[in-house]
Residue, then its C-alpha position, 0 to 999 in steps of 0.5 A: m647336753t650338746m647335740a653331736a652333729a653327724s660326721l662327714d662320713t655320715v654326711r657323705r652317705l646322706a648326700e648319696n641317698f639324696a642324689a638317688e631321687a634328686g632328679e625326680r624332685d627337680r623335675a617335679g619341683a617337689f620340696p625335699h621334705g624327706p631329706i630335710a627330715s634326715l638332716r634333722e635326725a642327723g643333728l645338722i639343722g643345729l650345726t652352727v648353733p652355739e654349744r651353750l644352746d646344745g647346738g653343734g657349735a660349728g664354725l664356717a669351715r665345718a659348715t662349708q664342708v657339710v654344704g659342699t658335700l651335700g651340694a654334690g648329692d642334691p644342691a637344692v637340699a644343700l641350699v636350704l640348709a646353707m641358709t639356716l646355717l648362715q643365719h645361725g652363724l650371724i644371730h648368735r655372734a658377739g655384738t648382734p643387734w638381736p635380743r639374746a632371748l630371741s636368738d636363743t629361742v630360734g637356736r634351741d628350736a633349730v636343735t630340738k625341732g629342726a626349725l629352718i630359718n632364712a632371710l626374706r629380702v628380695e621383692p618384685d619391684l625392689g630386686t635385691p636390697a644391696r642395690g638400694g631402695l626401700p622395701g615395699t614390705l611395710a611394717r606398721r605399728d599396732g600398739d606394742d606390736w607390728r603389722v606386716s604386709g608385702r610380698k617377697i620373691y625367691s624365698t628359698g625353703a619357703p615350704g619348710l621355714a619355721y622363721g623368716v627374717v623379713f626385710v621391711r620399712t616402717d610406716e614412721p614419719e622417718p622410715r626405718v629399714g631392717n629385719l623383723l623375725v616372723p614366725m612362718s606359722s602366723p595367720g596372714i602368711r601364704i606361699e604362692e608356688t611361683w618357683d619354676h626356674l632352671g635348676l634348683r627347682a626343688s629348693g621351694s624358692h617361692d613367693v611369700v605374701f604377708e597380709d597384715v601379719r601380726v608380729p610381736g614388738d620385740h621381734a624387730v631384731d634390727l631396724r636402722r635409718p636407711e643410711e646406716w645400711r650403707r656399710p656391708d657386714p664383713l661377717q655376713q659376706a664371708w659366711s654367705c659367699t663361702l657357703l654358696a661357693a662351696l655349694y656350687d663347687g659341690v655341683a662341679q665335683a659331682a659332675q667331675a665324678w660322673f665324667r670320670h665314671f662315664l669315660h671308663e664305662r663308655v667303649p665306642g665300637s670304632l675305638g675298641a677301648p674306653l674313652a678314658s684311654l684317649p689323651r684329649f680326655h686326660e687333658a679335660v679331666g686334668e683341667n677340671e681337676r686344676l679348677l677344682s683344686v683352686n676352688a678347694r684352696l679358696v673356699a678353705s682359706l676363706a672359711a679358716e680366716t673367718d673362723a680365726g677372726a681375720l675377716p676379709a674385706p667384703q669385696e674380697a669374699g665376693f671375689v672368692k665366690l665369683t672365682v669359685t662359681e666361674n670355675a665350677i661353671q667352666a668345669v661342668q660345661r667342659v664335661a657337657e662339651f666332651c660327653g655330648n648327648a650322653a651328658l644332656s639326657r635326663k637319665a644322667p645327673l649331669e643334665r641337672h648339674c648343667a642346669t644348676s650351674c648355668a642358672r647360677a652363671s649370671t648371679g655368680r658373675r654379680a658376686t663382686r657387687c655383694g662386697l661393695p657398699p650398697a646404695a642408700p635405700r630409697l623409695v622406688s616406684d612401680s609401673r604406675g608411678k606409686s612409691g612402694 
């Protein structure tokens, strides 16, 4: 029987519950094990798993609504979930290079166990693979299996992952590049808790180190010659850009809601009336509503077109993410500007919203690059001149 995922009303209640402790988790950098357990109980981990595997069978539009709603409560929780929803949106599609039995196993684990999955791609020397370069993480043959060694950084959800889709190069005479599905309980894997960035501290985006980790041979789910990675994947770009855009917009929606409440509650003695009575605050609220209305249109249309099979060009998906992200940043910054010290106190959630939006500013403005064909993967050199 197909698992019924939670309704949006239930998702909203979860977001409100998560928001109550989100600030404390962010300050401590504590991974949100409790909220993730709540997502499991609500059937949301398997939201985008096909119905034939008893999953929710949801498309991008529904996934976007869930991620945006949760992002308003705790963006770290929403980000961890978004990465899992993204992977299931890709690995079960028609034409996937994944072996059917393997993608089915991962899907059933999401439904029955609430198993999280994420792609582990970024490295200290390589940076993002979209800019070219062979990964330093090496997969070498060991009989019918593989042995994986290397380090991945910015590995969102690391403390809670059941599976990592690890970007590697092979040790073959002509190296191939691609993904191995690695069970994160495998011997030889350790997590180094390095993540202490501005915003999203609770996302657990730590370093993951692989030391001669044995991986079954059939877990090489997508290995190709380097030049075959030149063309971007329109479906992956659409899902990734839409989900992340929805998350950042959720943060801005939460900031706007706090702004409205503050303006009605704050009554300066010199004014004798709430700040909400002043025209300049009306204009500020209205400007934010304009930006957030544009965001809603862009995210919803991109999701709907993707679900209908009318995939946009990868660069267009990047432009949507860029626009939504910049609108969200502008909205949050306007709230901080108009509320001053009251907005920046750790007692107020806006301090966390500001940190999250500012932390995404640079990555958001690079979103246009995600839709361009990547440079051909090449060997990169570390500071000692060694290839890796």
